[in-house]
NUKOLNU-452279 format. One line per 4 residues: number of its first residue (from 1); their letters; for each residue x, y, z of N, C-alpha, C, CB. Coordinates in Angstrom, 3 decimals, always signed. Glycine has a CB too. Example, Ala and Ser with C-alpha at 12.3 -4.5 7.8 and 13.67 -1.06 7.14 Angstrom:
// residues 2
1	as	+13.190 -5.690 +7.800 +12.300 -4.500 +7.800 +13.200 -3.300 +7.800 +11.308 -4.473 +9.046; +12.850 -2.250 +7.080 +13.670 -1.060 +7.140 +12.900 +0.030 +7.870 +14.084 -0.598 +5.725
END
This chain:
// residues 216
1	mtar	+102.934 -118.368 +53.498 +102.153 -117.264 +52.940 +103.060 -116.060 +52.750 +100.950 -116.908 +53.858; +102.998 -115.458 +51.589 +103.837 -114.295 +51.318 +103.234 -113.051 +51.946 +104.018 -114.095 +49.809; +104.061 -111.991 +52.005 +103.584 -110.723 +52.560 +102.431 -110.158 +51.741 +104.724 -109.707 +52.623; +102.424 -110.451 +50.441 +101.355 -109.953 +49.576 +100.062 -110.747 +49.758 +101.793 -110.006 +48.117
5	eapm	+100.193 -112.057 +50.038 +99.013 -112.912 +50.165 +98.249 -112.658 +51.461 +99.420 -114.369 +50.092; +98.964 -112.240 +52.518 +98.322 -112.052 +53.821 +97.190 -111.023 +53.779 +99.356 -111.625 +54.844; +97.409 -109.811 +53.214 +96.297 -108.850 +53.150 +95.141 -109.349 +52.300 +96.785 -107.526 +52.604; +95.450 -110.070 +51.201 +94.387 -110.589 +50.342 +93.527 -111.586 +51.103 +94.977 -111.247 +49.086
9	rgnr	+94.177 -112.456 +51.890 +93.430 -113.434 +52.683 +92.576 -112.719 +53.722 +94.391 -114.433 +53.371; +93.140 -111.664 +54.322 +92.388 -110.893 +55.317 +91.181 -110.215 +54.705 +93.282 -109.855 +55.968; +91.331 -109.703 +53.492 +90.214 -109.048 +52.815 +89.113 -110.048 +52.487 +90.695 -108.357 +51.536; +89.507 -111.245 +52.058 +88.505 -112.262 +51.746 +87.728 -112.658 +53.002 +89.171 -113.499 +51.119
13	qrqr	+88.458 -112.800 +54.125 +87.798 -113.151 +55.381 +86.843 -112.026 +55.810 +88.850 -113.426 +56.491; +87.281 -110.788 +55.631 +86.437 -109.642 +55.992 +85.167 -109.630 +55.138 +87.218 -108.310 +55.818; +85.322 -109.915 +53.853 +84.159 -109.949 +52.956 +83.206 -111.072 +53.338 +84.607 -110.117 +51.497; +83.771 -112.236 +53.706 +82.916 -113.352 +54.118 +82.130 -113.004 +55.380 +83.758 -114.614 +54.353
17	trha	+82.802 -112.337 +56.321 +82.123 -111.950 +57.555 +81.016 -110.953 +57.282 +83.113 -111.366 +58.549; +81.290 -109.963 +56.451 +80.262 -108.974 +56.122 +79.080 -109.643 +55.419 +80.850 -107.855 +55.233; +79.378 -110.534 +54.491 +78.312 -111.248 +53.786 +77.474 -112.064 +54.766 +78.903 -112.164 +52.699; +78.133 -112.733 +55.712 +77.413 -113.537 +56.702 +76.501 -112.657 +57.553 +78.405 -114.300 +57.601
21	llda	+76.971 -111.475 +57.917 +76.157 -110.559 +58.721 +74.961 -110.042 +57.920 +77.011 -109.378 +59.219; +75.185 -109.699 +56.665 +74.087 -109.227 +55.823 +73.056 -110.328 +55.603 +74.622 -108.728 +54.477; +73.541 -111.542 +55.381 +72.642 -112.666 +55.173 +71.829 -112.933 +56.441 +73.433 -113.922 +54.763; +72.485 -112.848 +57.587 +71.777 -113.038 +58.856 +70.734 -111.944 +59.051 +72.768 -113.047 +60.039
25	gqrl	+71.113 -110.715 +58.719 +70.168 -109.607 +58.839 +68.949 -109.799 +57.961 +70.843 -108.305 +58.489; +69.158 -110.246 +56.729 +68.035 -110.498 +55.827 +67.073 -111.518 +56.430 +68.542 -110.990 +54.461; +67.621 -112.611 +56.972 +66.767 -113.668 +57.520 +66.022 -113.186 +58.768 +67.607 -114.911 +57.855; +66.714 -112.468 +59.641 +66.084 -112.019 +60.881 +65.054 -110.925 +60.634 +67.138 -111.521 +61.852
29	fatr	+65.392 -109.963 +59.772 +64.453 -108.869 +59.505 +63.272 -109.321 +58.647 +65.175 -107.716 +58.817; +63.372 -110.521 +58.101 +62.237 -111.068 +57.352 +61.084 -111.417 +58.283 +62.664 -112.308 +56.561; +61.379 -111.654 +59.558 +60.332 -112.080 +60.490 +60.183 -111.168 +61.697 +60.613 -113.471 +60.961; +61.151 -110.261 +61.903 +61.091 -109.403 +63.082 +61.485 -107.979 +62.725 +62.001 -109.943 +64.192
33	svda	+60.971 -107.028 +63.512 +61.358 -105.634 +63.330 +62.789 -105.430 +63.820 +60.385 -104.690 +64.078; +63.372 -104.299 +63.452 +64.733 -103.989 +63.896 +64.799 -103.957 +65.425 +65.202 -102.635 +63.308; +63.786 -103.379 +66.061 +63.778 -103.277 +67.517 +63.720 -104.651 +68.191 +62.598 -102.431 +67.968; +63.142 -105.624 +67.497 +62.974 -106.964 +68.095 +64.181 -107.864 +67.876 +61.740 -107.637 +67.524
37	vtid	+65.171 -107.376 +67.139 +66.383 -108.148 +66.863 +67.540 -107.564 +67.665 +66.713 -108.150 +65.338; +68.316 -108.418 +68.314 +69.486 -107.962 +69.063 +70.755 -108.272 +68.271 +69.538 -108.630 +70.465; +71.814 -107.613 +68.655 +73.105 -107.892 +68.012 +73.541 -109.325 +68.326 +74.190 -106.876 +68.483; +73.218 -109.808 +69.516 +73.509 -111.210 +69.840 +72.776 -112.146 +68.873 +73.104 -111.527 +71.305
41	dive	+71.526 -111.819 +68.546 +70.776 -112.623 +67.568 +71.494 -112.643 +66.226 +69.345 -112.072 +67.394; +71.981 -111.480 +65.825 +72.614 -111.342 +64.509 +73.895 -112.162 +64.434 +72.916 -109.866 +64.208; +74.777 -112.015 +65.427 +76.060 -112.720 +65.355 +75.867 -114.229 +65.530 +77.027 -112.182 +66.426; +74.848 -114.625 +66.305 +74.567 -116.056 +66.428 +74.083 -116.613 +65.089 +73.514 -116.313 +67.534
45	qadv	+73.195 -115.887 +64.425 +72.698 -116.322 +63.126 +73.818 -116.351 +62.085 +71.568 -115.406 +62.658; +74.714 -115.378 +62.164 +75.822 -115.292 +61.206 +76.978 -116.223 +61.552 +76.329 -113.871 +61.133; +76.999 -116.726 +62.802 +78.073 -117.591 +63.289 +79.419 -116.877 +63.226 +78.126 -118.889 +62.473; +79.423 -115.635 +63.745 +80.664 -114.862 +63.830 +80.799 -114.317 +65.246 +80.686 -113.700 +62.778
49	akgs	+82.005 -113.906 +65.601 +82.245 -113.333 +66.926 +81.561 -111.976 +67.033 +83.763 -113.199 +67.202; +81.103 -111.648 +68.242 +80.387 -110.387 +68.429 +81.255 -109.194 +68.077 +79.900 -110.264 +69.862; +82.527 -109.284 +68.399 +83.425 -108.180 +68.072 +83.513 -107.921 +66.577 +84.800 -108.459 +68.615; +83.332 -108.978 +65.787 +83.403 -108.824 +64.333 +82.285 -107.934 +63.809 +83.340 -110.187 +63.655
53	fynh	+81.143 -107.953 +64.506 +80.024 -107.123 +64.067 +80.441 -105.664 +63.982 +78.832 -107.278 +65.017; +81.130 -105.196 +65.012 +81.483 -103.779 +65.097 +82.633 -103.399 +64.169 +81.846 -103.427 +66.521; +83.264 -104.379 +63.571 +84.249 -104.065 +62.532 +83.564 -103.669 +61.224 +85.178 -105.265 +62.296; +82.243 -103.954 +61.130 +81.522 -103.702 +59.888 +80.375 -102.713 +60.047 +80.994 -104.990 +59.344
57	fsdk	+79.742 -102.726 +61.222 +78.564 -101.877 +61.422 +78.619 -101.239 +62.809 +77.253 -102.697 +61.251; +78.184 -99.987 +62.874 +78.235 -99.275 +64.151 +77.144 -99.755 +65.102 +78.101 -97.771 +63.925; +76.000 -100.171 +64.551 +74.892 -100.683 +65.365 +73.945 -101.462 +64.454 +74.134 -99.515 +66.100; +72.875 -101.996 +65.010 +71.979 -102.839 +64.199 +71.203 -102.026 +63.167 +70.997 -103.584 +65.102
61	qala	+70.986 -100.730 +63.444 +70.310 -99.899 +62.449 +71.187 -99.729 +61.219 +69.948 -98.526 +63.040; +72.495 -99.651 +61.420 +73.412 -99.561 +60.285 +73.344 -100.837 +59.456 +74.857 -99.308 +60.766; +73.224 -101.991 +60.122 +73.049 -103.247 +59.384 +71.722 -103.246 +58.642 +73.125 -104.456 +60.337; +70.657 -102.791 +59.295 +69.342 -102.735 +58.651 +69.389 -101.851 +57.410 +68.278 -102.212 +59.634
65	davw	+70.081 -100.715 +57.511 +70.207 -99.824 +56.351 +70.967 -100.506 +55.217 +70.918 -98.518 +56.750; +72.005 -101.259 +55.574 +72.790 -101.960 +54.553 +71.970 -103.064 +53.893 +74.065 -102.551 +55.171; +71.162 -103.779 +54.679 +70.281 -104.810 +54.113 +69.274 -104.161 +53.180 +69.549 -105.599 +55.235; +68.694 -103.059 +53.624 +67.729 -102.321 +52.789 +68.341 -101.952 +51.447 +67.247 -101.048 +53.512
69	elvq	+69.527 -101.349 +51.493 +70.170 -100.887 +50.260 +70.524 -102.057 +49.347 +71.430 -100.080 +50.587; +70.960 -103.166 +49.936 +71.338 -104.339 +49.146 +70.125 -104.920 +48.424 +71.982 -105.407 +50.045; +69.040 -105.140 +49.155 +67.853 -105.747 +48.555 +67.182 -104.768 +47.606 +66.864 -106.200 +49.641; +67.127 -103.514 +47.998 +66.550 -102.488 +47.129 +67.253 -102.462 +45.779 +66.636 -101.109 +47.795
73	gdve	+68.583 -102.473 +45.815 +69.345 -102.447 +44.569 +69.091 -103.678 +43.719 +70.821 -102.328 +44.864; +68.944 -104.831 +44.372 +68.683 -106.070 +43.647 +67.299 -106.028 +42.987 +68.788 -107.280 +44.596; +66.295 -105.549 +43.722 +64.944 -105.433 +43.166 +64.938 -104.441 +41.999 +63.937 -104.987 +44.263; +65.597 -103.309 +42.192 +65.676 -102.307 +41.126 +66.278 -102.895 +39.853 +66.504 -101.103 +41.587
77	fhiy	+67.320 -103.709 +40.022 +67.969 -104.310 +38.858 +67.012 -105.230 +38.116 +69.220 -105.085 +39.281; +66.245 -106.028 +38.855 +65.305 -106.948 +38.217 +64.204 -106.182 +37.470 +64.680 -107.886 +39.268; +63.736 -105.087 +38.053 +62.728 -104.278 +37.372 +63.331 -103.631 +36.124 +62.161 -103.195 +38.324; +64.545 -103.105 +36.263 +65.210 -102.494 +35.109 +65.381 -103.504 +33.978 +66.577 -101.925 +35.517
81	ranq	+65.828 -104.706 +34.312 +66.054 -105.725 +33.292 +64.747 -106.108 +32.601 +66.707 -106.964 +33.912; +63.675 -106.159 +33.370 +62.379 -106.529 +32.790 +61.853 -105.453 +31.844 +61.359 -106.785 +33.899; +62.229 -104.203 +32.099 +61.644 -103.093 +31.343 +62.602 -102.403 +30.378 +61.114 -102.084 +32.291; +63.805 -102.913 +30.232 +64.802 -102.173 +29.466 +64.426 -101.982 +27.995 +66.119 -102.878 +29.554
85	diad	+63.606 -102.882 +27.445 +63.204 -102.743 +26.040 +61.722 -102.405 +25.895 +63.511 -104.027 +25.279; +61.080 -101.971 +26.982 +59.645 -101.693 +26.984 +59.418 -100.183 +27.029 +58.947 -102.389 +28.188; +58.630 -99.678 +26.090 +58.368 -98.236 +26.015 +57.018 -97.848 +26.613 +58.430 -97.778 +24.574; +56.022 -98.700 +26.496 +54.672 -98.364 +26.935 +54.611 -98.230 +28.456 +53.675 -99.426 +26.454
89	pamr	+54.219 -97.058 +28.993 +54.170 -96.875 +30.448 +53.240 -97.849 +31.152 +53.744 -95.476 +30.766; +52.140 -98.203 +30.513 +51.200 -99.143 +31.129 +51.841 -100.517 +31.287 +49.912 -99.251 +30.291; +52.487 -100.975 +30.241 +53.163 -102.264 +30.314 +54.316 -102.220 +31.305 +53.669 -102.678 +28.936; +55.057 -101.138 +31.341 +56.176 -101.012 +32.267 +55.700 -101.090 +33.724 +56.920 -99.690 +32.022
93	avrg	+54.581 -100.443 +34.006 +54.074 -100.420 +35.380 +53.765 -101.826 +35.871 +52.821 -99.545 +35.474; +53.092 -102.631 +35.036 +52.711 -103.971 +35.509 +53.845 -104.978 +35.368 +51.493 -104.468 +34.745; +54.752 -104.768 +34.441 +55.935 -105.634 +34.395 +56.800 -105.385 +35.631 +56.757 -105.386 +33.092; +56.838 -104.150 +36.096 +57.546 -103.869 +37.338 +56.918 -104.604 +38.510 +57.564 -102.374 +37.611
97	fcsv	+55.588 -104.552 +38.589 +54.886 -105.291 +39.637 +55.169 -106.783 +39.542 +53.383 -105.038 +39.551; +55.066 -107.349 +38.346 +55.293 -108.784 +38.165 +56.732 -109.165 +38.516 +54.977 -109.195 +36.720; +57.666 -108.276 +38.263 +59.066 -108.537 +38.607 +59.254 -108.619 +40.120 +59.974 -107.444 +38.023; +58.580 -107.725 +40.854 +58.644 -107.773 +42.313 +58.003 -109.062 +42.824 +57.946 -106.540 +42.932
101	lrya	+56.889 -109.447 +42.212 +56.218 -110.677 +42.621 +57.106 -111.893 +42.372 +54.889 -110.834 +41.876; +57.766 -111.920 +41.237 +58.685 -113.030 +40.954 +59.844 -113.038 +41.943 +59.222 -112.935 +39.512; +60.368 -111.869 +42.238 +61.469 -111.772 +43.200 +61.022 -112.319 +44.557 +61.954 -110.299 +43.338; +59.787 -112.010 +44.944 +59.269 -112.494 +46.225 +59.175 -114.011 +46.258 +57.903 -111.888 +46.503
105	kehp	+58.819 -114.619 +45.141 +58.704 -116.078 +45.095 +60.079 -116.742 +45.061 +57.885 -116.508 +43.874; +61.038 -116.099 +44.425 +62.374 -116.691 +44.292 +63.284 -116.369 +45.479 +63.025 -116.207 +43.010; +63.075 -115.210 +46.107 +63.917 -114.785 +47.237 +63.023 -114.295 +48.376 +64.919 -113.660 +46.800; +62.235 -115.181 +48.982 +61.251 -114.731 +49.972 +61.843 -114.010 +51.173 +60.473 -115.896 +50.453
109	drlq	+62.964 -114.494 +51.709 +63.554 -113.833 +52.871 +64.006 -112.417 +52.532 +64.733 -114.645 +53.403; +64.628 -112.281 +51.372 +65.103 -110.951 +50.974 +63.940 -109.973 +50.831 +65.886 -111.033 +49.654; +62.903 -110.401 +50.110 +61.782 -109.506 +49.873 +61.039 -109.215 +51.172 +60.830 -110.106 +48.839; +60.891 -110.222 +52.020 +60.203 -109.994 +53.285 +60.986 -109.033 +54.169 +59.979 -111.315 +54.015
113	sllt	+62.313 -109.107 +54.133 +63.107 -108.154 +54.910 +62.892 -106.738 +54.385 +64.606 -108.524 +54.861; +62.744 -106.593 +53.076 +62.475 -105.277 +52.496 +61.126 -104.755 +52.978 +62.506 -105.345 +50.951; +60.115 -105.628 +53.030 +58.802 -105.215 +53.526 +58.880 -104.799 +54.989 +57.782 -106.347 +53.354; +59.625 -105.564 +55.781 +59.759 -105.239 +57.200 +60.416 -103.876 +57.395 +60.571 -106.319 +57.919
117	lsar	+61.385 -103.593 +56.541 +62.142 -102.345 +56.674 +61.577 -101.227 +55.796 +63.602 -102.583 +56.320; +60.348 -101.402 +55.284 +59.881 -100.544 +54.201 +59.035 -99.354 +54.610 +59.118 -101.345 +53.264; +59.186 -98.866 +55.818 +58.449 -97.651 +56.170 +58.797 -96.517 +55.214 +58.751 -97.236 +57.619; +60.037 -96.544 +54.707 +60.481 -95.491 +53.792 +59.969 -95.694 +52.375 +61.988 -95.422 +53.777
121	ltti	+59.444 -96.891 +52.098 +59.059 -97.217 +50.731 +57.882 -96.383 +50.247 +58.721 -98.683 +50.627; +57.013 -95.946 +51.159 +55.850 -95.184 +50.745 +56.161 -93.703 +50.560 +54.747 -95.352 +51.752; +57.403 -93.307 +50.772 +57.799 -91.939 +50.484 +57.941 -91.771 +48.975 +59.122 -91.578 +51.211; +57.148 -90.883 +48.403 +57.120 -90.738 +46.950 +58.500 -90.427 +46.394 +56.141 -89.648 +46.548
125	ahpl	+59.275 -89.649 +47.157 +60.575 -89.203 +46.662 +61.667 -90.251 +46.826 +60.984 -87.944 +47.369; +61.359 -91.396 +47.419 +62.406 -92.398 +47.642 +62.960 -92.871 +46.297 +61.855 -93.603 +48.461; +64.280 -93.067 +46.200 +64.886 -93.487 +44.931 +64.290 -94.753 +44.338 +66.345 -93.691 +45.124; +63.819 -95.677 +45.186 +63.237 -96.904 +44.675 +61.991 -96.629 +43.840 +62.902 -97.838 +45.820
129	nagl	+61.347 -95.477 +44.086 +60.120 -95.141 +43.363 +60.352 -94.209 +42.178 +59.137 -94.509 +44.305; +61.603 -93.887 +41.889 +61.883 -92.936 +40.812 +61.422 -93.464 +39.460 +63.373 -92.620 +40.762; +61.715 -94.721 +39.171 +61.319 -95.292 +37.892 +59.816 -95.366 +37.748 +61.914 -96.663 +37.728; +59.134 -95.784 +38.823 +57.678 -95.857 +38.802 +57.071 -94.476 +38.610 +57.155 -96.490 +40.091
133	ssdi	+57.592 -93.485 +39.318 +57.091 -92.116 +39.160 +57.233 -91.645 +37.724 +57.833 -91.161 +40.099; +58.377 -91.953 +37.112 +58.617 -91.558 +35.728 +57.641 -92.250 +34.785 +60.055 -91.879 +35.324; +57.401 -93.552 +35.003 +56.470 -94.286 +34.139 +55.063 -93.722 +34.242 +56.462 -95.772 +34.500; +54.629 -93.415 +35.452 +53.280 -92.870 +35.620 +53.180 -91.475 +35.003 +52.900 -92.819 +37.114
137	rhgi	+54.216 -90.674 +35.198 +54.226 -89.334 +34.591 +54.131 -89.433 +33.073 +55.503 -88.562 +34.994; +54.906 -90.313 +32.483 +54.861 -90.483 +31.029 +53.511 -91.040 +30.585 +55.992 -91.410 +30.561; +52.935 -91.920 +31.405 +51.633 -92.464 +31.072 +50.553 -91.399 +31.049 +51.264 -93.541 +32.044; +50.636 -90.457 +31.978 +49.692 -89.337 +32.006 +49.900 -88.443 +30.786 +49.852 -88.517 +33.310
141	eqar	+51.163 -88.146 +30.496 +51.480 -87.280 +29.351 +51.039 -87.893 +28.031 +52.975 -86.994 +29.306; +51.129 -89.214 +27.941 +50.770 -89.910 +26.703 +49.312 -90.365 +26.685 +51.676 -91.107 +26.506; +48.546 -89.953 +27.687 +47.128 -90.296 +27.804 +46.904 -91.811 +27.940 +46.367 -89.770 +26.590; +47.911 -92.515 +28.459 +47.728 -93.937 +28.770 +47.010 -94.083 +30.115 +49.101 -94.680 +28.798
145	fsdi	+47.198 -93.095 +30.997 +46.512 -93.046 +32.280 +45.708 -91.750 +32.343 +47.522 -93.143 +33.469; +44.580 -91.786 +33.030 +43.751 -90.587 +33.118 +43.178 -90.435 +34.513 +42.623 -90.632 +32.088; +42.780 -89.198 +34.840 +42.140 -88.888 +36.126 +42.988 -89.332 +37.308 +40.771 -89.548 +36.204; +44.296 -89.131 +37.211 +45.219 -89.530 +38.269 +46.382 -88.556 +38.290 +45.720 -90.989 +38.065
149	dvat	+46.982 -88.353 +39.460 +48.223 -87.591 +39.537 +49.350 -88.545 +39.893 +48.118 -86.434 +40.578; +50.571 -88.096 +39.704 +51.727 -88.984 +39.859 +51.816 -89.551 +41.276 +53.017 -88.237 +39.517; +51.686 -88.698 +42.286 +51.833 -89.162 +43.667 +50.792 -90.214 +44.016 +51.727 -87.989 +44.634; +49.548 -89.970 +43.627 +48.499 -90.952 +43.904 +48.757 -92.248 +43.151 +47.122 -90.391 +43.527
153	gvli	+49.203 -92.136 +41.910 +49.513 -93.326 +41.119 +50.596 -94.173 +41.758 +49.936 -92.929 +39.726; +51.631 -93.526 +42.264 +52.714 -94.256 +42.936 +52.178 -94.985 +44.162 +53.856 -93.293 +43.344; +51.361 -94.323 +44.950 +50.804 -94.949 +46.147 +49.900 -96.128 +45.798 +50.026 -93.923 +46.963; +49.150 -96.003 +44.725 +48.289 -97.109 +44.288 +49.127 -98.333 +43.947 +47.440 -96.690 +43.070
157	vigl	+50.166 -98.133 +43.148 +50.996 -99.265 +42.730 +51.723 -99.868 +43.927 +52.012 -98.824 +41.657; +52.274 -99.028 +44.799 +52.965 -99.527 +45.989 +52.008 -100.341 +46.858 +53.562 -98.357 +46.802; +50.824 -99.785 +47.106 +49.878 -100.454 +47.980 +49.419 -101.795 +47.439 +48.695 -99.578 +48.208; +49.048 -101.828 +46.162 +48.596 -103.087 +45.570 +49.736 -104.093 +45.446 +47.978 -102.832 +44.200
161	traa	+50.936 -103.604 +45.154 +52.086 -104.504 +45.060 +52.383 -105.137 +46.408 +53.321 -103.753 +44.547; +52.409 -104.328 +47.437 +52.695 -104.863 +48.771 +51.641 -105.889 +49.178 +52.758 -103.724 +49.809; +50.362 -105.557 +48.997 +49.296 -106.479 +49.386 +49.380 -107.778 +48.587 +47.920 -105.822 +49.186; +49.666 -107.664 +47.294 +49.749 -108.855 +46.448 +50.931 -109.730 +46.834 +49.856 -108.458 +44.981
165	vvna	+52.063 -109.119 +47.130 +53.256 -109.880 +47.508 +53.023 -110.626 +48.818 +54.477 -108.947 +47.636; +52.451 -109.943 +49.805 +52.168 -110.587 +51.090 +51.238 -111.774 +50.882 +51.543 -109.580 +52.087; +50.222 -111.595 +50.040 +49.284 -112.675 +49.763 +49.979 -113.847 +49.073 +48.130 -112.166 +48.901; +50.775 -113.546 +48.062 +51.433 -114.601 +47.284 +52.465 -115.363 +48.104 +52.098 -114.007 +46.057
169	msee	+53.051 -114.720 +49.109 +54.067 -115.361 +49.936 +53.471 -116.147 +51.105 +55.024 -114.321 +50.462; +52.179 -116.004 +51.330 +51.561 -116.674 +52.474 +51.373 -118.157 +52.199 +50.215 -116.028 +52.813; +51.296 -118.932 +53.263 +51.091 -120.379 +53.132 +49.712 -120.691 +52.574 +51.272 -121.070 +54.486; +48.796 -119.761 +52.717 +47.428 -119.984 +52.258 +47.250 -119.740 +50.766 +46.487 -119.102 +53.021
173	fegs	+48.276 -119.197 +50.114 +48.124 -118.876 +48.694 +47.934 -120.156 +47.875 +49.352 -118.086 +48.181; +46.928 -120.139 +47.038 +46.656 -121.259 +46.155 +46.364 -120.740 +44.755 +45.478 -122.105 +46.683; +46.467 -121.630 +43.786 +46.125 -121.245 +42.425 +47.336 -120.846 +41.611 +45.143 -120.120 +42.443; +47.067 -120.335 +40.442 +48.111 -119.972 +39.490 +48.676 -118.592 +39.792 +47.570 -120.014 +38.067
177	ivaf	+50.000 -118.514 +39.910 +50.638 -117.213 +40.130 +50.455 -116.310 +38.916 +52.136 -117.389 +40.437; +50.380 -116.904 +37.726 +50.180 -116.109 +36.516 +48.778 -115.504 +36.499 +50.406 -116.970 +35.258; +47.767 -116.305 +36.828 +46.399 -115.793 +36.866 +46.250 -114.712 +37.938 +45.406 -116.938 +37.126; +46.882 -114.955 +39.092 +46.838 -113.971 +40.177 +47.482 -112.659 +39.730 +47.550 -114.517 +41.436
181	atdv	+48.659 -112.751 +39.134 +49.367 -111.549 +38.682 +48.598 -110.831 +37.579 +50.769 -111.912 +38.187; +47.935 -111.581 +36.720 +47.123 -110.972 +35.663 +46.007 -110.132 +36.269 +46.532 -112.055 +34.738; +45.308 -110.691 +37.240 +44.193 -109.974 +37.866 +44.662 -108.732 +38.614 +43.446 -110.894 +38.820; +45.765 -108.864 +39.363 +46.275 -107.711 +40.112 +46.803 -106.647 +39.145 +47.394 -108.151 +41.099
185	saai	+47.478 -107.072 +38.089 +47.969 -106.116 +37.090 +46.820 -105.342 +36.475 +48.761 -106.838 +35.994; +45.736 -106.046 +36.145 +44.565 -105.381 +35.574 +43.971 -104.385 +36.567 +43.504 -106.418 +35.163; +43.960 -104.758 +37.854 +43.444 -103.859 +38.889 +44.316 -102.608 +39.006 +43.374 -104.584 +40.246; +45.633 -102.794 +38.936 +46.553 -101.651 +38.982 +46.276 -100.713 +37.819 +48.026 -102.126 +38.948
189	lral	+46.146 -101.263 +36.642 +45.933 -100.429 +35.462 +44.577 -99.726 +35.497 +46.045 -101.273 +34.200; +43.546 -100.413 +35.976 +42.237 -99.764 +36.111 +42.327 -98.587 +37.073 +41.174 -100.772 +36.599; +43.032 -98.798 +38.200 +43.163 -97.729 +39.194 +43.948 -96.537 +38.653 +43.842 -98.261 +40.450; +44.864 -96.804 +37.723 +45.649 -95.722 +37.121 +44.895 -95.018 +35.993 +46.967 -96.269 +36.591
193	gapl	+43.748 -95.576 +35.608 +42.955 -94.946 +34.560 +43.325 -95.385 +33.161 +43.086 -93.479 +34.654; +43.922 -96.571 +33.030 +44.233 -97.094 +31.697 +42.924 -97.509 +31.018 +45.232 -98.306 +31.780; +42.900 -97.567 +29.683 +41.679 -97.967 +28.963 +41.178 -99.328 +29.431 +41.934 -98.001 +27.450; +39.916 -99.407 +29.809 +39.377 -100.627 +30.399 +39.407 -101.811 +29.452 +37.974 -100.394 +30.853
197	dqvh	+39.316 -101.540 +28.160 +39.310 -102.648 +27.209 +40.699 -103.232 +26.969 +38.723 -102.190 +25.900; +41.735 -102.654 +27.601 +43.104 -103.114 +27.395 +43.748 -103.713 +28.646 +43.941 -101.977 +26.906; +43.194 -103.409 +29.818 +43.917 -103.720 +31.059 +44.156 -105.220 +31.238 +43.146 -103.183 +32.256; +43.180 -106.046 +30.901 +43.355 -107.487 +31.114 +44.421 -108.061 +30.189 +42.029 -108.223 +30.898
201	eigk	+44.394 -107.674 +28.933 +45.373 -108.206 +27.986 +46.783 -107.745 +28.325 +45.018 -107.786 +26.565; +46.918 -106.498 +28.725 +48.242 -106.003 +29.124 +48.731 -106.765 +30.352 +48.197 -104.475 +29.415; +47.842 -106.926 +31.331 +48.208 -107.657 +32.541 +48.582 -109.094 +32.259 +47.080 -107.618 +33.529; +47.820 -109.741 +31.376 +48.102 -111.144 +31.045 +49.438 -111.274 +30.330 +46.980 -111.731 +30.172
205	eaar	+49.728 -110.362 +29.427 +51.003 -110.424 +28.702 +52.176 -110.249 +29.653 +51.053 -109.351 +27.605; +52.058 -109.286 +30.570 +53.138 -109.052 +31.536 +53.325 -110.258 +32.449 +52.846 -107.797 +32.375; +52.220 -110.792 +32.952 +52.295 -111.920 +33.881 +52.888 -113.152 +33.220 +50.915 -112.244 +34.430; +52.441 -113.446 +32.015 +52.976 -114.614 +31.318 +54.457 -114.449 +31.009 +52.201 -114.862 +30.030
209	sile	+54.839 -113.280 +30.590 +56.226 -113.051 +30.203 +57.179 -113.212 +31.377 +56.377 -111.669 +29.605; +56.775 -112.762 +32.538 +57.704 -112.718 +33.662 +57.532 -113.883 +34.643 +57.537 -111.419 +34.396; +56.308 -114.416 +34.740 +56.044 -115.384 +35.802 +55.731 -116.801 +35.318 +54.915 -114.899 +36.626; +55.564 -117.006 +34.015 +55.115 -118.303 +33.564 +56.106 -119.421 +33.913 +54.881 -118.266 +32.077
213	else	+57.405 -119.109 +33.939 +58.400 -120.125 +34.289 +58.167 -120.704 +35.675 +59.794 -119.538 +34.211; +57.638 -119.871 +36.584 +57.431 -120.331 +37.953 +56.281 -121.320 +38.066 +57.177 -119.153 +38.858; +55.403 -121.338 +37.071 +54.239 -122.218 +37.144 +54.460 -123.524 +36.391 +53.017 -121.511 +36.593; +55.649 -123.685 +35.777 +55.921 -124.897 +35.000 +56.318 -126.052 +35.916 +57.029 -124.636 +33.967
END
């Protein structure tokens, strides 16, 4: 091994260890609170030496914060990709919901870890809610939503999204994910004050576009 190759190999090993710790954190925080997880649990799940943990994180809360930021960024990207060519605030709101629901079905441990760590998610000012806040604000300005304020609208979408995701991820969930997402999307839009004669069709279009592949 050359002098140049040694640091590169060390960096790759460091990255693998960090990835293993983050992956272990995602799996553990999917089923337990931060307080209920020990560093011994984390390193055993990651299959790394305990000393290696402290080369990457000062404590388990630092790992929890890193898991939060990683999953949050991934969810944000999926919502952004789903809405990048969509202008209508009503459609954007429910496509965002459907994107989170799809993410939950495809990456259950990741999404569940986000829910476990999500006490901060209900903070209106949290960066994860910036896009949703903007969509609701634009919806009010464009008269797509009525009799609602931005903060209440954000809480409505967060609350219904969380409840729907928990339901869809449960072992008891039965039926079509597209039909379920259509109904929840329509409920979200009704709560935001969207025109009642449009909510079902908007919800159905969003659900089919984003979730139909999962039902094939």
